[in-house]
C-alpha positions as CSV (number, residue, x, y, z in Angstrom):
1,M,-9.5,-14.0,20.0
2,N,-7.2,-16.7,18.7
3,I,-4.8,-15.5,16.1
4,I,-5.6,-18.4,13.7
5,F,-9.3,-17.7,14.0
6,A,-8.7,-14.0,13.4
7,A,-6.6,-14.8,10.3
8,L,-9.4,-17.0,8.9
9,T,-12.0,-14.3,9.7
10,A,-10.0,-11.5,8.1
11,T,-9.1,-13.6,5.0
12,T,-12.7,-14.7,4.5
13,L,-14.0,-11.1,4.9
14,Y,-11.4,-9.7,2.5
15,L,-12.3,-12.3,-0.1
16,L,-16.0,-11.9,0.5
17,C,-15.7,-8.1,-0.1
18,T,-13.7,-8.9,-3.3
19,L,-16.3,-11.3,-4.5
20,G,-19.1,-8.7,-3.9
21,L,-17.2,-6.1,-6.0
22,L,-16.5,-8.7,-8.7
23,L,-20.2,-9.6,-8.8
24,R,-21.0,-5.9,-9.1
25,L,-18.5,-5.6,-11.9
26,R,-20.2,-8.4,-13.7
27,Q,-23.6,-6.8,-13.0
28,S,-24.8,-9.8,-11.1
29,P,-28.5,-9.5,-9.9
30,A,-27.2,-10.5,-6.4
31,S,-25.2,-7.3,-6.1
32,K,-27.2,-5.0,-8.3
33,N,-29.2,-3.4,-5.4
34,L,-26.4,-3.4,-2.9
35,G,-25.1,0.1,-1.9
36,K,-21.5,1.0,-1.6
37,A,-21.6,0.8,2.2
38,T,-22.9,-2.7,2.2
39,L,-20.3,-3.9,-0.4
40,L,-17.4,-2.4,1.6
41,A,-18.6,-3.4,5.0
42,P,-16.8,-6.8,5.0
43,G,-13.6,-5.0,4.1
44,F,-13.8,-2.7,7.1
45,L,-14.6,-5.7,9.3
46,A,-11.7,-7.5,7.9
47,L,-9.4,-4.6,8.8
48,I,-10.5,-4.9,12.5
49,A,-9.5,-8.6,12.5
50,H,-6.3,-7.6,10.6
51,A,-5.4,-5.0,13.2
52,F,-5.7,-7.7,15.9
53,I,-3.4,-10.0,14.0
54,L,-0.8,-7.2,13.6
55,Y,-1.0,-6.4,17.3
56,S,-0.5,-10.0,18.2
57,T,2.4,-10.6,15.8
58,M,4.2,-7.2,16.2
59,I,3.8,-6.2,19.9
60,N,5.6,-8.1,22.6
61,S,7.3,-7.6,25.9
62,V,10.6,-6.8,24.3
63,G,9.4,-4.2,21.7
64,I,7.8,-4.0,18.3
65,N,8.6,-6.6,15.7
66,F,9.0,-5.0,12.2
67,G,10.0,-8.3,10.6
68,F,9.6,-8.9,6.9
69,Y,6.2,-10.7,6.9
70,S,4.8,-8.5,9.7
71,S,5.8,-5.3,7.8
72,L,4.3,-6.7,4.5
73,S,1.1,-7.3,6.4
74,L,1.1,-3.9,8.0
75,I,1.6,-2.1,4.7
76,S,-1.1,-4.2,3.0
77,A,-3.5,-3.3,5.8
78,S,-2.6,0.4,5.6
79,I,-3.1,0.5,1.8
80,T,-6.5,-1.3,2.2
81,L,-7.6,1.2,4.8
82,L,-6.6,4.1,2.6
83,I,-8.4,2.7,-0.4
84,L,-11.6,2.1,1.6
85,I,-11.5,5.6,3.1
86,S,-10.9,7.1,-0.4
87,A,-13.8,5.1,-1.7
88,I,-16.1,7.0,0.7
89,R,-15.3,10.2,-1.2
90,H,-14.8,8.9,-4.7
91,P,-16.3,6.0,-6.8
92,I,-13.1,4.0,-6.7
93,E,-14.3,1.0,-4.6
94,I,-13.7,-1.3,-7.5
95,I,-10.0,-0.8,-7.1
96,S,-10.2,-2.8,-3.9
97,I,-10.4,-5.9,-6.1
98,L,-6.6,-5.4,-6.7
99,I,-5.8,-4.7,-3.0
100,M,-7.8,-7.1,-0.8
101,P,-6.6,-10.4,-2.1
102,V,-3.1,-9.2,-1.6
103,A,-3.9,-8.2,2.0
104,A,-5.5,-11.7,2.6
105,L,-2.3,-13.3,1.2
106,M,-0.1,-11.2,3.5
107,I,-2.2,-12.3,6.5
108,I,-1.6,-15.9,5.6
109,L,2.2,-15.4,5.2
110,D,2.4,-13.4,8.5
111,T,0.5,-16.1,10.4
112,L,2.5,-19.1,8.9
113,Q,6.0,-17.5,8.7
114,S,8.1,-15.8,11.3
115,T,10.8,-13.2,10.9
116,S,12.1,-10.9,13.6
117,H,13.4,-7.3,13.6
118,I,12.7,-6.0,17.1
119,I,12.7,-2.3,17.9
120,A,12.9,-2.0,21.7
121,T,10.1,0.0,23.2
122,G,12.7,1.7,25.4
123,G,14.8,2.6,22.5
124,S,15.1,5.8,20.4
125,D,11.7,7.5,19.8
126,G,13.4,9.1,16.7
127,L,14.1,5.7,15.2
128,L,10.5,4.6,15.8
129,F,9.3,7.9,14.2
130,H,11.5,7.2,11.2
131,I,10.1,3.7,10.8
132,M,6.5,4.8,11.1
133,T,6.8,7.7,8.7
134,S,8.5,5.3,6.2
135,I,5.6,2.9,6.5
136,I,3.1,5.7,6.0
137,A,5.0,6.9,2.9
138,Y,5.3,3.4,1.5
139,S,1.5,2.8,2.0
140,I,0.4,6.1,0.4
141,L,2.8,5.6,-2.6
142,G,1.6,2.0,-2.8
143,L,-1.9,3.3,-3.2
144,A,-0.6,5.7,-5.9
145,A,0.9,2.6,-7.7
146,A,-2.5,0.9,-7.5
147,Y,-4.1,4.1,-9.0
148,A,-1.4,4.0,-11.8
149,I,-2.2,0.4,-12.7
150,V,-5.9,1.2,-12.9
151,L,-5.2,4.3,-14.9
152,S,-3.1,2.2,-17.3
153,I,-6.0,-0.2,-17.7
154,Q,-8.4,2.7,-18.1
155,N,-6.2,4.3,-20.8
156,S,-5.8,1.0,-22.7
157,L,-9.6,0.3,-22.8
158,L,-10.4,3.8,-23.9
159,H,-7.8,3.8,-26.6
160,S,-9.1,0.4,-27.9
161,H,-12.6,2.0,-27.9
162,Q,-14.0,-0.3,-25.1
163,P,-15.7,2.3,-22.8
164,G,-17.8,-0.3,-21.0
165,G,-17.0,-3.0,-18.4
166,F,-14.4,-2.1,-15.7
167,I,-14.1,1.6,-16.4
168,R,-17.8,2.2,-16.0
169,F,-17.3,2.0,-12.2
170,L,-14.4,4.5,-12.2
171,P,-14.3,8.3,-12.2
172,P,-13.5,10.0,-15.5
173,L,-9.8,9.8,-16.6
174,K,-9.1,13.4,-15.6
175,T,-10.4,12.8,-12.1
176,M,-8.4,9.6,-11.7
177,E,-5.2,11.5,-12.8
178,A,-6.0,14.3,-10.3
179,L,-6.4,11.7,-7.6
180,L,-3.1,10.0,-8.6
181,F,-1.1,13.2,-8.4
182,E,-2.8,14.2,-5.1
183,T,-1.8,10.9,-3.6
184,I,1.7,11.1,-5.0
185,T,2.1,14.6,-3.5
186,I,1.1,13.5,-0.1
187,G,3.3,10.4,-0.3
188,F,6.2,12.5,-1.5
189,I,5.9,14.8,1.5
190,C,5.8,11.8,3.9
191,L,8.8,10.2,2.1
192,S,10.7,13.4,2.5
193,I,10.0,13.4,6.2
194,A,11.0,9.8,6.5
195,L,14.3,10.4,4.7
196,A,15.0,13.5,6.8
197,S,14.3,11.7,10.0
198,G,16.6,8.9,9.0
199,L,19.4,11.4,8.4
200,I,18.7,12.9,11.9
201,F,18.0,9.9,14.0
202,L,19.9,7.0,12.5
203,D,23.5,6.8,13.8
204,N,24.9,5.8,10.4
205,I,22.4,5.8,7.6
206,F,25.1,4.6,5.2
207,A,26.1,1.6,7.3
208,Q,26.6,-1.6,5.3
209,H,23.2,-3.1,6.0
210,L,21.4,0.3,5.2
211,V,23.3,1.6,2.2
212,H,21.2,-0.2,-0.4
213,K,18.0,0.9,1.4
214,T,19.2,4.5,1.6
215,V,20.3,4.8,-2.0
216,L,17.2,3.2,-3.4
217,S,14.9,5.3,-1.2
218,I,16.7,8.4,-2.4
219,I,16.4,7.3,-6.0
220,A,12.6,6.8,-5.4
221,W,12.4,10.3,-3.8
222,I,14.1,11.8,-6.9
223,V,11.8,9.9,-9.3
224,F,8.7,11.1,-7.6
225,G,10.1,14.6,-7.3
226,I,10.9,14.7,-11.0
227,L,7.4,13.4,-11.8
228,L,5.7,16.1,-9.7
229,F,7.9,18.8,-11.3
230,G,7.2,17.4,-14.8
231,H,3.5,17.3,-14.1
232,Q,3.4,20.8,-12.7
233,F,5.6,22.6,-15.2
234,I,5.8,20.4,-18.3
235,G,2.3,18.8,-18.2
236,W,3.3,15.2,-17.8
237,R,0.3,12.9,-17.6
238,G,-1.0,9.6,-19.0
239,R,1.5,6.9,-19.8
240,T,4.4,9.1,-18.7
241,A,2.9,9.6,-15.3
242,I,2.1,5.9,-15.0
243,R,5.7,4.8,-15.9
244,W,7.3,7.2,-13.5
245,T,4.9,6.3,-10.7
246,L,5.5,2.5,-11.0
247,G,9.2,3.0,-11.4
248,G,9.4,5.1,-8.2
249,F,7.3,2.6,-6.3
250,F,9.4,-0.3,-7.5
251,S,12.6,1.4,-6.3
252,L,10.9,2.2,-2.9
253,M,9.7,-1.4,-2.4
254,L,13.1,-2.8,-3.4
255,A,14.7,-0.4,-0.9
256,Y,12.7,-1.6,2.0
257,F,11.5,-5.1,1.3
258,G,14.5,-6.1,-0.8
259,S,17.0,-5.5,1.9
260,K,14.7,-7.0,4.6
261,F,14.1,-10.1,2.5
262,V,17.9,-10.7,2.2
263,L,18.7,-10.0,5.8
264,E,15.7,-11.6,7.5
265,V,14.7,-14.5,5.1
266,L,17.7,-15.5,3.0
267,L,20.4,-15.0,5.6
268,T,18.7,-16.5,8.6
């Protein structure tokens, strides 16, 4: 499959799935009788094409390319996969409206732009483990950030006495909050493993080009740790939980993509 054709296919399918969910949100007759599986099918098909693109842009004879745009595309695909799998268990498929257009944009950027950060296949397995656990943690906590945004919208609509529209397609507020903290807990564990593996496997985790990434990642870890403690023992929820979640995620994204953007885009 040609990579351009795969990119067009994945982008079209992501947008088609988004359109179907938007029509359902507007209660269009065209989507009224469509089940969840039918609405989400284009998204799963898009992920297959997206996986092919990632394989084509990241895997080569030298090693694995974790460049800026490829990493953005990989994390967007991971978050999309997580939200679609979660939608099988919970009525949260409408959240895909926030995620899939972003994944489509990341495909376009990854296809048209090129950055390089090659990890040699014959290199340290520990380094590769650190990178993969970091990406998993970022993806899960990215999903938590999407939940926090939706929870914020849900809170605002309920407080303004507008119980219809968007929130009719979401679980109750209490269920959404439980899902948020469940996701944060899993992401926090993965982030802890990623940081620990960095301390073990990286030769100098506080080297000049890693110090900002390390410090900001630790700050994010502390933020999520305090949030989980506050939720468990003080009862933090609602707007407090939303602010801490988005703050932690912003620090985490700035840690990884901020440094990569400077090193691989601005300084090349």
